[in-house]
C-alpha positions in Angstrom: 15.7 -95.0 15.6 14.6 -91.4 15.0 16.2 -89.5 12.1 18.2 -86.5 13.1 16.4 -83.1 13.2 16.9 -81.5 9.7 15.8 -77.8 9.5 15.9 -75.8 6.3 19.0 -74.2 5.5 19.5 -71.4 2.7 21.9 -68.8 1.5 20.5 -65.3 1.3 21.2 -65.2 -2.4 19.6 -68.6 -3.1 16.4 -68.2 -1.2 13.1 -69.4 -2.6 10.7 -66.8 -3.7 7.9 -67.7 -1.1 10.6 -68.5 1.9 8.8 -65.9 4.2 5.2 -67.5 3.5 4.0 -69.6 6.4 1.5 -71.7 4.5 1.8 -74.2 1.6 -0.5 -75.5 -1.0 -1.7 -78.3 1.6 -2.6 -75.7 4.0 -4.2 -73.4 1.7 -6.5 -76.4 1.2 -7.1 -77.0 4.7 -7.9 -73.2 5.2 -10.8 -73.7 2.9 -12.0 -76.7 4.8 -11.6 -74.9 8.4 -13.5 -71.7 6.9 -16.3 -74.0 5.9 -16.3 -75.7 9.4 -16.2 -72.4 11.4 -18.9 -70.8 9.1 -21.1 -73.7 10.2 -20.2 -73.5 13.6 -21.0 -69.5 13.8 -24.1 -70.1 11.9 -25.4 -72.4 14.4 -24.5 -70.3 17.2 -26.4 -67.5 15.9 -29.5 -69.5 15.3 -29.5 -71.9 18.2 -27.7 -69.8 20.8 -26.7 -71.9 24.0 -28.0 -75.0 22.7 -25.1 -75.0 20.1 -22.7 -73.8 22.6 -23.5 -76.7 24.7 -23.4 -79.1 21.6 -20.2 -78.2 20.4 -18.6 -78.4 23.8 -19.5 -81.9 24.1 -18.7 -82.8 20.7 -15.5 -81.1 20.4 -14.2 -80.8 24.0 -15.8 -83.8 25.3 -17.5 -82.1 28.1 -21.0 -82.1 28.8 -22.3 -78.8 30.7 -25.7 -77.0 31.0 -26.8 -73.7 30.3 -26.5 -72.8 34.1 -23.0 -74.3 34.1 -21.4 -72.4 31.4 -20.6 -69.5 33.7 -17.8 -69.9 36.3 -19.2 -69.3 39.8 -17.7 -67.4 42.9 -17.5 -70.8 44.6 -15.5 -72.2 41.5 -13.0 -69.5 41.9 -12.7 -69.9 45.5 -11.8 -73.6 45.1 -9.4 -72.4 42.3 -7.6 -70.3 45.2 -7.3 -73.5 47.3 -5.9 -75.5 44.3 -2.9 -73.1 43.7 0.2 -71.9 45.9 1.2 -68.6 47.0 4.5 -68.7 44.8 1.9 -69.1 41.9 -0.2 -66.4 42.9 2.7 -64.0 43.5 4.0 -64.8 39.9 0.9 -63.8 38.6 0.4 -60.6 40.5 4.1 -59.7 39.4 3.3 -60.0 35.9 0.0 -58.1 36.5 1.6 -55.3 38.1 4.4 -55.1 35.4 1.9 -54.8 32.6 -0.6 -52.6 34.5 2.0 -49.9 35.4 3.1 -49.8 31.9 -0.5 -49.7 30.5 -1.7 -47.1 33.0 1.3 -44.8 32.0 0.4 -45.1 28.3 -3.5 -44.3 29.0 -2.8 -41.4 31.3 -0.1 -39.9 28.9 -2.6 -40.3 26.0 -5.4 -38.4 28.2 -3.0 -35.5 29.1 -2.2 -35.1 25.4 -5.7 -35.0 24.1 -5.7 -32.2 21.6 -8.0 -29.3 21.1 -7.8 -27.0 18.1 -9.4 -23.6 17.3 -9.4 -22.1 13.9 -11.8 -19.1 12.6 -14.5 -20.1 15.1 -14.3 -23.8 14.8 -13.1 -25.6 18.0 -12.3 -29.7 17.6 -11.6 -31.4 20.8 -10.3 -34.9 20.5 -11.3 -37.3 23.4 -10.8 -41.0 24.4 -13.8 -43.0 25.4 -13.4 -46.8 26.7 -15.2 -49.5 25.0 -18.2 -50.7 27.0 -17.5 -54.5 26.8 -14.4 -56.7 25.6 -14.3 -60.4 25.2 -11.2 -62.1 26.0 -10.1 -65.6 24.5 -8.0 -67.6 26.3 -6.6 -70.9 24.7 -6.6 -74.0 26.7 -5.5 -76.8 24.3 -1.9 -77.8 24.4 -1.2 -75.9 27.2 -2.5 -73.5 29.8 -2.3 -69.8 29.5 -3.0 -67.8 32.6 -0.9 -65.1 31.3 -3.1 -64.7 28.5 -5.8 -63.7 30.8 -3.5 -61.0 32.1 -2.4 -59.6 28.8 -5.8 -59.2 27.6 -7.8 -58.2 30.7 -5.4 -55.9 32.4 -5.0 -53.4 29.5 -8.8 -53.6 29.0 -9.3 -52.7 32.7 -6.6 -49.9 32.3 -8.8 -48.4 29.7 -11.7 -48.4 31.7 -13.8 -51.3 30.2 -16.6 -51.7 32.5 -17.4 -55.4 31.3 -14.5 -57.6 30.7 -15.5 -61.2 29.8 -13.2 -64.4 29.4 -14.0 -67.6 27.3 -11.6 -70.6 27.9 -12.3 -74.2 26.8 -12.6 -77.0 29.3 -11.4 -80.4 27.8 -12.2 -83.9 28.5 -14.5 -83.3 31.6 -11.7 -81.6 33.3 -12.2 -78.2 35.0 -10.8 -74.8 34.1 -7.1 -74.8 35.1 -7.2 -73.0 38.7 -4.3 -70.6 37.6 -6.6 -69.2 34.7 -9.5 -68.7 37.1 -7.1 -66.9 39.7 -5.6 -64.9 37.0 -9.1 -63.8 36.1 -9.9 -62.9 39.6 -6.8 -60.9 40.2 -7.4 -58.9 36.9 -11.0 -58.2 37.7 -12.5 -60.0 35.1 -16.2 -59.8 35.3 -17.3 -63.1 33.5 -15.6 -66.4 32.9 -17.2 -69.0 30.6 -16.3 -72.6 30.1 -16.4 -72.4 26.3 -13.7 -72.3 23.5 -13.3 -72.5 19.9 -15.0 -71.1 17.2 -18.1 -71.2 19.1 -17.0 -69.0 21.7 -16.0 -66.3 19.2 -19.5 -66.6 17.7 -20.9 -66.2 21.4 -19.0 -63.1 22.1 -19.9 -61.8 18.5 -23.4 -62.2 18.7 -24.4 -63.1 22.0 -26.8 -65.9 23.4 -29.1 -66.0 26.3 -26.0 -67.1 28.6 -23.4 -65.2 27.2 -23.9 -61.5 26.4 -22.3 -60.4 23.1 -19.2 -57.6 23.4 -17.8 -54.7 21.4 -14.5 -56.3 20.9 -12.8 -59.7 20.9 -9.1 -60.0 21.7 -6.6 -62.6 22.3 -4.7 -65.6 20.6 -6.2 -69.1 19.4 -5.8 -71.9 17.0 -6.6 -71.9 13.3 -10.2 -72.3 14.1 -10.3 -69.5 16.4 -8.4 -67.2 14.3 -10.6 -67.8 11.5 -13.6 -67.3 13.8 -12.2 -63.8 14.4 -11.6 -62.9 11.1 -15.3 -63.9 9.9 -16.9 -62.2 12.7 -14.9 -58.9 12.1 -17.5 -57.6 9.9 -19.8 -57.4 12.9 -17.6 -56.8 16.0 -14.0 -55.3 16.1 -11.0 -57.7 17.0 -7.7 -57.0 17.9 -5.6 -58.9 15.1 -5.1 -62.2 13.3 -3.3 -64.0 16.1 -2.2 -67.5 15.2 0.7 -69.8 15.8 3.6 -68.2 17.6 6.8 -67.1 16.0 10.6 -66.0 16.7 13.0 -64.8 14.2 16.5 -64.2 15.4 19.0 -61.8 13.8 22.7 -62.4 14.8 26.1 -62.0 14.2 29.3 -63.6 15.4 29.2 -62.1 18.7 26.0 -64.2 19.4 26.0 -67.2 21.8 24.7 -70.2 19.7 23.3 -71.9 22.7 20.8 -69.3 23.6 19.6 -68.8 20.1 19.0 -72.6 19.9 17.1 -72.6 23.3 15.3 -69.4 22.1 14.0 -71.4 18.8 13.1 -74.5 20.9 11.2 -72.3 23.4 9.0 -71.1 20.6 8.9 -74.4 18.7 7.2 -75.9 21.9 4.0 -74.0 21.6 2.4 -76.0 18.5 3.6 -77.9 15.6 2.7 -75.0 13.5 4.9 -72.4 15.4 7.7 -70.8 13.4 11.3 -70.3 14.3 14.0 -69.0 12.5 17.8 -67.6 12.5 19.1 -65.2 9.9 22.7 -64.7 10.4 26.0 -63.0 8.9 28.2 -66.0 10.5 28.3 -69.4 8.7 30.1 -70.6 11.9 27.1 -69.5 14.2 24.7 -71.2 11.7 26.5 -74.5 12.0 26.7 -74.2 15.6 23.1 -73.4 16.0 22.2 -76.1 13.6 24.1 -78.9 15.5 22.7 -77.5 18.9 19.1 -77.6 17.8 19.8 -81.4 16.8 21.0 -82.4 20.0 18.7 -80.1 22.4 15.7 -81.0 20.8 16.1 -84.8 21.6 16.3 -84.1 25.3 13.6 -81.1 25.7 10.4 -81.3 27.3 7.5 -81.4 24.6 10.1 -82.9 22.4 7.4 -84.0 19.7 5.9 -80.8 19.3 9.2 -79.1 19.1 10.8 -81.3 16.7 7.7 -81.2 14.3 7.7 -77.4 14.3 11.3 -76.9 13.8 11.4 -79.5 10.8 8.3 -78.1 9.1 8.7 -74.4 9.9 12.1 -73.8 11.3 15.0 -72.2 9.1 18.6 -70.9 9.2 19.6 -68.2 6.6 23.1 -67.1 6.2 23.7 -63.5 4.6 26.4 -60.9 4.1 25.3 -58.0 5.8 23.5 -56.3 8.5 21.4 -54.5 5.9 20.4 -57.9 4.4 19.5 -58.8 8.2 17.0 -56.0 8.4 15.6 -56.5 4.8 14.9 -60.1 5.4 13.2 -59.4 8.7 11.0 -57.0 7.1 10.0 -59.4 4.5 9.0 -62.0 7.2 7.5 -59.5 9.6 7.6 -61.8 12.6 5.8 -61.9 15.7 8.8 -61.7 17.8 12.1 -60.3 16.5 15.3 -61.0 18.8 18.4 -58.7 17.6 21.7 -60.1 18.8 24.3 -58.5 17.5 27.3 -56.1 18.3 25.0 -52.9 17.7 21.4 -54.3 18.0 19.9 -50.8 18.0 21.5 -50.0 14.5 19.4 -52.8 12.9 16.2 -52.1 15.0 16.3 -48.8 13.5 15.7 -50.2 10.2 12.9 -52.8 11.1 9.4 -51.8 10.2 7.2 -54.8 10.5 8.1 -56.6 13.6 5.3 -57.2 16.1 7.9 -56.9 18.9 11.4 -56.4 18.9 13.9 -57.6 21.6 17.6 -56.2 21.8 20.6 -57.9 22.9 21.4 -61.6 24.3 19.4 -60.7 27.9 16.2 -60.3 26.1 14.6 -63.5 25.2 11.0 -63.9 24.0 10.0 -65.4 27.5 10.9 -62.2 29.1 8.4 -60.3 26.9 5.9 -63.1 27.2 5.9 -62.7 31.2 7.7 -59.9 32.7 9.1 -56.8 30.7 5.7 -55.2 31.2 5.0 -55.4 27.4 1.9 -57.2 26.0 2.6 -60.7 24.3 -0.4 -60.6 22.1 1.2 -59.5 19.1 0.7 -60.1 15.3 1.7 -63.2 13.8 1.7 -64.7 10.1 3.0 -61.6 8.7 0.2 -59.4 9.8 3.0 -57.4 11.7 3.2 -55.4 8.5 -0.2 -53.9 9.1 -1.0 -54.6 12.8 0.4 -53.4 16.1 0.6 -55.4 19.4 -2.6 -55.1 21.8 -2.3 -52.3 24.3 -4.5 -50.3 26.1 -5.4 -48.0 23.5 -6.9 -50.8 21.7 -9.8 -50.9 24.1 -10.8 -47.1 23.5 -12.2 -45.1 20.8 -11.0 -41.7 19.7 -13.9 -39.3 19.4 -13.9 -35.8 17.9 -16.1 -33.2 19.4 -16.8 -30.3 16.9 -18.0 -26.8 18.0 -18.9 -23.8 15.6 -20.0 -20.3 16.1 -21.9 -18.5 13.4 -18.7 -17.0 11.8 -16.9 -20.4 11.7 -19.7 -21.9 9.6 -19.8 -18.6 7.5 -16.2 -18.7 6.6 -16.6 -22.4 5.7 -19.7 -21.9 3.8 -18.5 -21.4 0.4 -16.1 -24.3 0.3 -18.9 -26.4 1.5 -20.9 -25.1 -1.3 -18.3 -25.9 -4.0 -17.7 -29.6 -2.7 -21.4 -30.6 -2.2 -22.2 -29.4 -5.7 -19.0 -31.5 -7.1 -20.4 -34.5 -5.3 -24.1 -33.8 -6.1 -25.1 -33.7 -2.4 -27.1 -30.5 -2.5 -29.1 -30.9 0.7 -26.0 -31.0 2.5 -25.2 -27.3 1.5 -29.0 -26.4 2.1 -28.6 -27.6 5.7 -25.6 -25.0 6.0 -27.6 -22.2 4.1 -30.6 -22.8 6.2 -28.7 -21.5 9.3 -28.5 -17.7 7.7 -31.8 -17.7 6.3 -34.3 -15.4 8.2 
């Protein structure tokens, strides 16, 4: 008989120093191995192109393709529509329209607020320009994610990106899930390729004969995909390090323990390395959630994944005040932060590191994942402390356009002369001085 679920529990005044870290010594060793593997894959794709893509797809995903069959055809997309039902299509369109509406409003407002300043004959205009191409990675391992197509492709198209590419793996000779293809079509994706893993990231970054390189790579993935994105980021832009999913719940005695347990399990079911935590000011709530997790996980779908995740990365912390709730949340920097307290906004105002914040008992992560109009590609692993979630603005460049008349340059001339002398760049000043010489 399987032992009862044991989730880590701490008092806030007795936390281990590294409680908020997601990695242990074993994983750090694994990280070195993953990095070496991914470096080798990237090098092979850069050198051998499509040949390497096909070899890795056959070796790792157990699917044999040809150069000609790497790209999804119009006939395959047509067949995908025949394999799904109207209810599923309607759900995809609902999510797409919710997100598209919000992203369009964001970009339109940003365009309206483009700034032009004029000072002493020098005019500076700040404008937005869309990226020329974007690669969207859509996972396809332990689960199927048509919603990730929407979350990555819709903001790209709202920004005006003319070429949007999706890469998603095929597994064990099975075709790409039809809902992924339908989602890609609904979102106006221009190209879809049957390739995943680090090899797909390398192809998007450096290009092959079949897969043209892109300006930016976005989307979540496993540890190999995340490592590949980080390694290629010296040559191509990426959105963020987006790894295993996370939820942190902040709650007081007013919260419903069953809802909290359900939310923690909903994140734990993603992968065995997903993280789910509760920080509460109520010992009674902590006990209730702990007992519910033990019972609910045994009867849930994806039980093995959820159980391993909760035992390895799940935790419950009891603290004394709402200020401690906020302080601990900022230290953890969660991907998703749920605040279920008597006054959630008061705590939210103190949060500076979360990828996305959900307030109150009726705003679970599942809402933001699918139907709130927000993007579910948000930083994980503590990167919420330095990265923002994906949005339409991530598919644009801000460009400053500078114009000056003679008087404007004249007024700046002395300061340029002084600073170019300090920095030992005399020809910078001579380029200015030449404009005033007859």
